[in-house]
N, C-alpha and C positions, 0 to 999 in steps of 0.2 A: 552578067557580072556569073561568075563562077561562085561554089558555097558549098564547104562542107561541115556537116552537123557529124559531132560528137556526143557523146556521153557515158555518164557509169563510167570513171577510168579508173574510179578508188584508189588511186596514189598505186598504179600500175605502171611504174617508169618504163620497162620492158615493152606492155603494152603500146604504151602514151608516144613512145619515140621510135615505135614499130609504126607505126597509123599518120604518125605525123612524118615519115620517112616517104608515105604513102603517097599522102595529102601532096605533099610536096613536088611532086611528080606530075600530079592530075592537072595543075594549074591552076590551080581554084585562090580566089579573087580576098574571100576571108571565113577565118572558119569560125564555127558559133560551136557553143559548147553549152546542154544544155543540163550542167549539175552534177551530179555529186563527183566532185574534181577528187575527195581525202576517202578515204576507209578500205580499209579489209588491207592493201595495200603496202608497202615496206617504205617509202619514200616520197611522202606527204609534203617536203619540204619543197623537191625538183620541180613535182609533177605541180604542183600551185604557180611555181615561179612561172614554168616554163606558158602553163596557159593561160597567166596573166599578159605574158609576152607575146602569145601567139594569135591567140582568142580575139578575135574583135566585137564581139559578146555574149555573156555568161547567166545564166541562172540558175538561181541558186536549188539545190537539188536537197533533200531530206535529211541526209547526211553534214553538208553543208550548212545545212539550217541550223541543225546540234551544235557543231561549230562554233556558228556567228551569236549564240545562245537565245536562237529563236525559236525551238522544238529540242522538245524534254527526250534525251537520253534513255527517261526511263519506258520509253514508245519504243526502244530497240531491245532485242533478244541478247541475252547475256554476252554473246558471242559479239555483236556487230557492239553492247555498247563497250567492253573493255578495250575495244580497237579505238574507236572511240577518242576513249579515255588516253589513252596510251599518245592519238594523234593529237591529242589538245599540248600533250607536255612537250612536242616537239618545235609545236607553233608558236611564232612570237605573238604579240596582242598586235599588232598592224594587219596580221590575216586573221587572226578572229573578227578586228572587224573587217576587214576586206569580207569576208563571211557574209557578214550581218548585214552589210551596203546593196546584197545581190539582190537583183530584184525577182519578184517569181514567178512576172510573166513577162515578155514584152511582148506588144504590139507594135508587125512593123506591116511599110505599106502590101510586102510582098507576102507576106507569113507570117503566123504566128510560134513566136516560143514561149515552154514551160519544160516544168523535168519530166511530170505525173499526170498535167488535167489541167484545164480549164475551171470548171463549174468552182471550187473549192480547192486553186491549188496551192493553199499554204495547208490541207489537211492531207499531201503527198497518195492522191489517190490511187488505183493503178487500171490503167484501162486495156481491159486483158478481154472485154466483149464487147457486143455491138450496144447492149444493154447502158455500159460503162461508157461507149463511146459519146453514144445517143447524150449524155448528161452535158460535154463541153459541147457539142456541137449544138445544141440551145444555147448555150450562153456567149460563145465567141461567133460573129460573124469569119471570121476570115475563112478564105476559101481552101487556104493550106494552113496546117498545122503540124508542131512538130515535136514530141515529145520523147522521151528514156524510160528510164524508172525501172522497169520489167523484165530491163536486158536482155527482151525480143523482139525483135524485130521483124515489124508487119508494117500494114495501112486496112486502116477500114476508110469508107468509101458515102461519104451520106449525099443520095439522090437526092437532088434538091424537088424535083416534079411528083416520085413516087413516094416520097419519105422512107424509102427502107434504106439501113445500114448494112454492110455487106464490108468483109475482110477478109485478105490473103495476107500471103506469109510473101510475096513477087520482092525482088527488089529493084524494079523497075515499074513506072507505068507512065503513061502518058494525060496529063490534065486533060479532065472534059468541063464543057460548059453542063451550067446547073447542076456540077460537082463539085463537094469539100469533101478533104481530106484529111486525115491527121495520121502523120505519118512517125510511128517509131523507128528511130533507130541503130536500139539494142546497146548494147553494151560496145567500150572500145577494147579489141581483139584485133590482133593482124589479120585477113583475112590471106 
């Protein structure tokens, strides 16, 4: 089975449709969205409808959580808060209920997914350093975890033998025994 992971689309219809076209050429079986479907971009309705149709699994991002009434908009800067209010005016009650019902974490047989972190996923903290990654490795038994949120792609690797956590910005890697991975897919922009 081939998976495509997308994150932080932020209502950017142009980027989303370009990425979706590329995914369709890659013979992908399942598209998984790591949250932040909305926010910043001008096309929240179109992006939400497309993600709803195209993605087999979706987790809640922090912007989605505000629309769903799970997170307070006061936690955002003025610019993001005004965009969230603008977005809310364009979405119907069904869309807001959809966001409210999204899971924050999904644990699967092959991997686990969250928007931001696994330690306390509802705080929507960032995994930018090995120390940040350590918290998520400590609470999740998954060998392979996928996140977005930072908009920066990269991988943190936990060596179960030595306990060392290292990171790299590479786009591909081979999974190795006795190692666990947190993969940040970055944000949805055409390549």
